[in-house]
C-alpha positions in Angstrom: 103.7 107.9 92.8 105.1 105.6 95.5 106.9 102.4 94.6 107.3 99.3 96.8 110.6 99.0 98.5 110.5 95.4 97.5 112.2 96.5 94.3 115.4 96.5 96.3 115.2 92.8 96.8 115.1 92.0 93.1 117.9 94.5 92.5 120.0 92.5 94.9 119.8 89.6 92.4 119.4 91.4 89.1 121.8 94.3 89.7 121.4 97.9 90.8 119.7 98.8 87.5 119.0 97.1 84.2 121.6 99.0 82.3 124.3 98.5 84.9 123.5 94.8 85.2 123.7 94.4 81.4 127.2 95.9 81.4 128.6 93.8 84.3 126.6 90.6 84.0 129.4 88.7 82.4 132.3 90.3 84.1 134.2 88.4 86.8 134.1 89.8 90.3 137.0 91.7 91.8 139.8 89.3 92.5 138.5 86.8 89.9 136.4 84.8 92.5 133.0 83.7 91.4 130.4 84.1 94.1 129.2 80.6 93.8 132.7 79.3 94.3 133.3 81.7 97.2 130.8 79.8 99.4 131.0 76.1 98.4 128.1 73.9 99.4 128.8 71.6 102.3 127.4 68.2 103.2 125.9 69.4 106.5 123.8 72.3 105.2 121.1 71.8 107.9 123.5 72.6 110.7 122.2 75.3 113.0 124.3 78.5 112.8 122.1 80.7 115.1 119.1 80.5 117.3 116.8 83.5 117.5 114.2 83.1 120.3 112.4 79.9 119.4 113.6 79.7 115.7 116.8 78.6 114.1 118.9 79.8 111.1 120.5 77.0 109.2 123.7 76.7 107.2 121.5 76.4 104.1 119.8 79.7 104.7 123.1 81.4 105.4 124.8 80.1 102.3 121.8 81.0 100.1 121.9 84.6 101.4 125.7 84.9 101.1 125.4 83.7 97.5 122.8 86.4 96.8 124.8 89.1 98.6 127.9 88.1 96.7 126.1 88.6 93.4 124.8 92.0 94.5 128.3 93.1 95.5 129.8 91.8 92.3 127.3 93.7 90.1 127.9 96.9 92.1 131.6 96.3 91.4 132.4 96.1 95.1 135.3 93.8 96.0 134.1 90.9 98.1 135.4 91.0 101.7 137.0 87.9 103.2 134.4 85.1 103.2 134.4 84.7 107.0 133.6 88.4 107.5 130.9 88.3 104.8 129.3 85.3 106.4 129.3 87.0 109.8 127.8 90.1 108.3 125.1 88.3 106.5 124.3 86.2 109.6 123.8 89.3 111.6 121.4 90.6 109.0 119.4 87.3 109.1 119.2 87.5 112.9 117.8 91.0 112.8 115.3 90.1 110.0 114.2 87.0 112.0 113.6 89.1 115.1 111.5 91.6 113.1 109.4 88.8 111.5 108.7 87.3 114.9 107.6 90.6 116.3 105.4 91.1 113.2 103.6 87.8 113.8 103.1 88.7 117.5 101.5 92.0 116.5 99.2 90.2 114.0 100.6 91.4 110.7 99.9 89.0 107.9 100.6 89.4 104.1 98.5 87.3 101.8 99.6 85.6 98.6 97.7 88.1 96.5 99.8 91.0 97.8 103.0 89.0 97.2 101.9 88.1 93.7 101.0 91.7 92.9 104.4 92.9 94.2 106.3 90.4 92.2 104.3 91.5 89.1 105.3 95.1 89.7 108.9 94.2 90.3 109.0 92.3 87.0 107.3 95.2 85.2 109.6 97.8 86.6 112.6 95.7 85.3 110.9 95.3 81.8 110.4 91.6 82.4 107.5 89.2 82.6 107.1 87.1 85.8 108.4 84.1 83.9 111.4 86.0 82.7 112.1 87.2 86.2 111.8 83.6 87.4 114.3 82.5 84.8 116.8 85.3 85.7 116.6 84.3 89.4 117.1 80.7 88.5 120.2 81.6 86.5 121.6 83.3 89.5 120.9 80.3 91.7 118.0 81.9 93.6 115.0 79.7 94.2 111.7 81.4 93.2 109.9 80.2 96.4 112.7 81.7 98.5 112.4 85.0 96.5 108.7 85.0 97.2 109.2 84.7 100.9 111.8 87.5 100.9 109.2 89.7 99.1 106.6 88.7 101.8 109.1 89.5 104.6 110.0 92.8 103.0 106.3 93.9 102.8 105.7 92.7 106.3 108.7 94.7 107.6 107.4 97.8 105.7 104.0 97.5 107.2 105.4 96.9 110.7 107.7 99.8 110.4 104.9 102.0 109.2 102.9 101.1 112.3 105.7 101.3 114.9 108.1 104.0 113.4 106.7 106.0 110.5 103.4 107.0 112.2 105.3 108.3 115.3 107.6 110.6 113.3 106.4 114.2 113.9 107.9 117.3 112.3 106.9 120.4 114.1 106.3 123.7 112.3 109.0 125.2 114.6 111.5 122.7 113.3 110.6 123.7 109.7 111.0 127.4 110.6 114.4 126.7 112.1 115.5 124.6 109.1 114.5 127.3 106.6 116.0 130.1 108.7 119.3 128.3 108.9 119.2 127.8 105.1 118.4 131.5 104.5 121.4 132.4 106.7 123.9 130.6 104.4 126.1 132.6 102.0 128.2 130.9 99.3 127.9 127.4 100.7 124.1 127.4 101.2 123.6 124.9 98.3 126.7 122.8 98.8 126.0 119.0 98.9 128.4 116.3 100.2 128.6 112.7 99.0 129.0 110.6 102.1 129.5 106.9 102.9 129.7 105.4 106.4 130.3 102.4 108.5 128.3 101.9 111.7 129.8 100.0 114.7 127.3 99.8 117.5 128.2 99.9 121.2 126.2 97.3 123.0 127.6 97.9 126.5 129.7 100.7 128.0 132.6 98.2 128.5 132.8 97.8 124.7 133.4 101.5 124.0 137.2 101.4 123.8 137.3 98.2 121.8 134.8 99.5 119.3 136.6 102.9 119.0 139.9 101.0 118.3 138.1 99.0 115.6 136.7 102.1 114.0 140.2 103.8 114.0 141.8 100.6 112.5 139.1 100.5 109.7 139.6 104.3 109.1 143.4 103.8 108.7 142.9 100.9 106.3 140.7 103.2 104.2 143.3 105.9 104.3 145.9 103.4 103.2 143.9 102.7 100.1 141.6 99.8 100.8 138.2 100.0 99.0 135.8 101.7 101.4 132.7 99.9 100.1 134.4 96.6 100.8 135.2 97.6 104.3 131.5 98.7 104.7 130.4 95.2 103.6 132.8 93.6 106.0 132.2 95.6 109.2 129.2 98.0 109.1 126.0 97.0 111.0 123.9 99.7 109.3 120.9 98.7 107.2 122.8 99.9 104.1 125.9 97.9 104.8 125.5 95.4 102.0 125.0 98.2 99.4 128.2 100.1 100.1 127.0 102.3 103.0 126.3 105.1 100.6 124.2 108.0 102.1 124.1 109.8 98.7 124.4 113.6 98.3 123.3 115.5 101.4 123.6 119.1 102.6 125.0 119.5 106.1 121.5 119.8 107.5 120.5 116.5 105.9 123.2 114.4 107.4 123.6 113.3 111.1 125.0 116.1 113.2 127.9 114.0 114.5 129.0 113.4 110.9 129.1 117.1 110.1 130.9 118.0 113.3 133.7 115.5 112.4 133.9 116.8 108.8 133.3 120.5 108.9 136.9 121.6 109.7 138.6 119.5 107.0 136.2 119.2 104.0 138.3 117.4 101.4 137.1 114.7 99.0 138.6 111.3 100.0 139.0 112.2 103.7 138.0 109.5 106.3 136.7 110.5 109.7 136.0 108.7 113.0 133.2 110.0 115.2 131.0 108.8 118.0 127.2 109.0 118.5 125.3 108.0 121.6 125.3 104.3 120.9 127.8 103.7 118.2 131.2 104.6 116.6 131.2 105.7 112.9 133.7 105.7 110.1 132.7 108.3 107.6 134.2 109.0 104.1 133.6 112.2 102.2 133.4 110.9 98.6 132.8 114.3 96.9 131.4 117.8 97.0 129.2 119.7 94.6 126.8 122.7 94.2 123.4 121.1 94.7 121.3 124.1 93.7 118.3 123.3 91.6 116.0 125.6 89.6 113.4 127.2 91.8 109.7 126.6 91.1 108.1 129.2 88.9 106.4 132.0 90.9 102.8 132.9 90.8 99.6 131.0 91.6 99.7 127.2 91.3 96.6 125.0 91.0 96.8 122.0 93.4 94.6 119.0 93.9 94.2 116.9 97.0 93.6 113.3 95.8 93.4 109.8 97.0 93.8 106.6 95.0 93.4 102.8 95.1 96.0 100.8 93.2 95.7 97.2 92.0 98.0 95.1 89.9 97.3 92.7 87.1 99.0 89.3 88.0 98.7 85.6 87.3 96.3 85.4 90.3 94.3 88.5 89.5 94.0 88.9 85.7 93.0 92.2 84.1 89.3 91.4 83.9 89.2 90.6 87.7 91.1 93.8 88.6 88.7 95.9 86.5 85.7 94.1 88.0 86.9 94.6 91.6 87.6 98.3 91.0 84.2 98.8 89.4 82.6 97.1 92.4 84.5 99.3 94.8 83.6 102.5 92.9 79.9 101.4 93.0 79.9 100.8 96.7 81.6 104.2 97.4 79.1 106.0 95.1 76.2 104.2 96.8 77.4 105.4 100.2 78.0 101.8 101.4 81.7 102.5 102.1 84.1 105.4 102.1 87.1 105.7 99.8 89.7 105.8 102.6 88.5 102.5 104.1 88.4 100.8 100.7 91.9 102.0 100.0 93.2 100.5 103.3 91.5 97.2 102.5 92.3 96.9 98.8 95.1 99.1 97.6 98.6 97.6 97.1 100.3 100.9 97.1 102.3 102.1 100.2 99.7 104.9 100.7 97.1 102.2 101.7 97.8 102.8 105.4 96.9 106.5 104.9 93.7 105.7 103.1 95.3 106.2 99.7 96.0 109.8 100.5 98.5 111.4 98.0 98.4 114.8 99.6 98.4 118.0 97.6 99.5 117.5 94.0 100.3 119.9 91.1 101.3 119.5 87.5 104.1 117.0 87.0 103.7 115.3 90.4 102.1 112.2 88.8 102.3 110.3 85.6 100.4 111.9 82.6 97.6 109.3 82.5 96.8 109.8 86.2 97.1 113.6 86.0 94.8 113.8 83.0 92.1 111.7 84.7 92.4 113.6 88.0 91.9 117.0 86.3 88.6 115.9 84.8 87.1 115.0 88.2 84.9 117.2 90.3 85.4 117.5 94.1 84.3 114.2 95.7 84.0 112.4 92.4 85.6 108.9 91.8 87.1 108.0 88.5 86.7 105.0 86.4 89.6 102.5 86.6 92.6 104.3 85.1 95.6 102.4 83.7 99.2 103.6 84.2 102.5 101.8 84.2 102.0 101.2 87.9 98.7 99.3 87.5 95.0 100.3 87.6 93.8 103.2 89.8 90.6 104.5 91.2 91.1 108.3 91.9 89.1 110.5 94.2 89.5 114.3 94.3 89.2 115.4 97.9 89.6 119.1 97.3 91.2 121.7 95.0 92.9 125.0 95.8 95.0 127.7 94.3 98.4 128.1 96.0 99.2 131.8 95.9 102.3 131.4 98.1 104.1 129.6 95.3 107.7 128.8 96.1 107.6 129.4 99.9 104.9 126.7 100.4 106.8 124.2 98.2 110.0 125.0 100.2 108.2 124.2 103.4 107.0 120.9 101.9 110.5 120.0 100.8 111.9 121.0 104.3 109.3 118.9 106.0 110.2 115.9 103.8 113.9 116.3 104.4 113.4 116.6 108.2 111.1 113.6 108.2 113.5 111.4 106.2 116.3 112.4 108.6 114.2 111.4 111.6 112.9 108.3 110.0 116.4 107.0 109.1 117.6 107.5 112.7 114.4 106.0 114.2 114.4 103.0 112.0 118.0 102.1 112.8 117.2 102.4 116.6 114.0 100.3 116.2 115.8 97.5 114.4 118.6 97.5 116.9 116.2 97.4 119.8 114.3 94.5 118.3 117.5 92.6 117.8 118.7 93.4 121.3 115.5 92.2 122.9 115.7 88.8 121.2 117.4 85.8 122.7 120.3 85.1 120.2 122.7 82.1 120.3 125.3 82.3 117.5 126.8 79.0 116.6 128.6 80.1 113.4 132.0 78.9 114.6 130.6 75.5 115.5 129.3 75.2 111.9 132.7 75.6 110.3 
């Protein structure tokens, strides 16, 4: 099942994971500098540090975000960059976020309090906390709960806007899947090799900047080769969306990483190597962290029973207690069964899951694709039938079975699904970065950071 990306926001304050946070909670950051001390509050916190179109970013906002980012870097055991560089990096992120929010308002996207409350409830539950415990943890980290709520609202807004303007435009052609699988089939011993890659993105805003940006990239690369922590350099210099989480692209095959990265790496594949390469609109510093055999067990052969299903997900929260959730879902079920509404429309209007924009469509599922409670209820339904409200650790669901089939192709079909997902994720990452950069470039921006210091 899909999880809200808003989880990333709470991880920025609670740590990358509960276990990791517990192990590093009381440890001092690298260099022995406490985040709170790294950005001392000043008397003129309402000074304007940037103007984005008709809105301002104040010193208060900047310092609050720097504080949160410092906590996140500390718990990820990433050495803090110099405070001036960190402030500039965080301000650039705030500018981009403000441009996105302004565009969202212009296009009519609104996220109501119920959606925000439900998302916070899910975040708390996924971290084994109550909402009050989450509130206390945030307060202990110096993060105001109201500010956290607005960050959640902005994250959901960004997700909805991106789904409309980016996700829905991503198309993976059957010919692309055929080419992808044919290239994989042509591999020999290296066909399952995966590479752990991290990167720094340095955009080129005008052609005149090309040489200067290239020199900056080469200087950063040399610093990394001389032993400086790469994740700290990422936090200081990268303009990518993952800059404040270490620039980690994870484990990828050569087909899953940007082509310019692979061309820079392929003739000298050695863990620890740092490369400089250029794409159409940016210079990149890329580090090869490691290499491994990424082969996984293939799916068992033979026929596979699959179910095409939709669902509507609702959360229990302070605003919508369990009784209200059950009542609303029962009313929706009654309307669908009476022919007063169709399931897809009700999902778009009521579901808090990311599939809501697709009418709750989960696609073709087979054993193991969903949690046990969901799977057990789904298997009992006839084609077109709607379930009673089903409780899982994600919340309460209404499930509708759209169709059933026996997949006699087995592994090849699943391989095509996996190939489509890999190609889509690759295109989506590139399209999202371009979309964010274009929104930022289209905005009027006046940075006054130096005036504020």
